[in-house]
C-alpha positions, 0 to 999 in steps of 0.5 A: 689413681691417675687415668692414663691418657693417650694422645695422637698428634697427626701433625701436618699429615692427611687430607679430610678423606684420610682424617675421616678414615683414620678417625673412623678406624680409631673410633671403631677400635676403641668403642668402649675403652676402659682404663684410658682416655684417648684423644686425637689431634688432626690438622686444623683443616681436618678438625670438622671432618674428624669432629663429625666422625667422633660425635658421641664417641669415647675418643675426644678431639684436640688441636695442635696449637692455638693463638692467644687472642680470641679474634683479630688481625692475625693472619693464618692463626686459629683462636681457642674460641674457634677450636671450642666451637668445633668441639676441641677439648684439648690443645697441644702447646709448646711442642718442640716443633713449635718452639724450635721451627717457629721460634715460639717463646715461653711468654707466648706459650704462657699466653696461649695457656691462659687463652685456652683455659679461658675458653674451656680447653685443657692445655697439654704443655710439652717440655723437653731438652735437646740432645746437646742440652742433655749432654751438658747435664741441663735436662732438669734446668731446661724442663723446669724453666719451660714449666715455670714460664708456661704456668706463670700466673695460672690459678690452682683451678686452672692448673688442675685442668692442665696436662704435662708431656715430657718430649725429649727433642732428641727422640722426636721423629728420630727413632730414638726413644728414651728408655723407661728409666730415662723417662721416669727420671724426668717424670719424677723430677717434674712431679716434684717440681709441680709440688714445689710450684703448685701443691702436693695435691696437684703433683699427685693428680697431674698427668704427665705423658711421655712423647718421643718415638712412641710405638706399639712395642715400647708403650707398655714398658713406658706406661708401667713406670708409676710417674708416666701417665700415658703417651703423646704419639706422633707417627704411630698415631697415623696407623690406626692398628698401631695407635689402638694397640698403644691405647690398649697397652697403656690401659693395661697399667690400670688393669683394664686393657679390654674394651 
């Protein structure tokens, strides 16, 4: 059985003091989580403070982005080596805000995937369609193109360390959320695509998360779908009680919702 994975994406929110307080609350609320893995992804400036709070905790540390080079004249960028030094085990790549606001290309995301894996960091590849693309019936075409491009050239060993996250762009930060049936349809398609691109074995083991206005009151219905292996949480991850509830409800899928 695939262990549910719950990731909190704090985006560009909070001071170091807020990060410490939030990380402490999440750590204390999930001291011994059963049946779920939990990750938080603070802003770059809050990574050291959060890492200090989470040292030895069950909750692990992730980053929201990285560059594809290890070092060099890339003003304003952060390398995977820098993230690894801080204790990051995960990194979000291809988030819709990176694609649409910062114009990241599939080629750049592929290079970031390769770099993260080279430094021992597990990439969480985000894929998803816009509202207009969904209206045009292009959802499957869009997510397939994003996945194939990002995974191009990766070895089977590398792919085994990757996680996918389906994030319909029209549901991110809008309050709209895909119904469990809508999300499950895309997750089934992605799992079938992984079987085609990689192997049946990887398709059965890869974790595919749902992201897009995930809250405490819809997390359990989403994660009860057999192909939804957890959630990528935005705004709700900034409130410790809400995020802890989401993690525990996601764990309920495996029958282990208590600490």
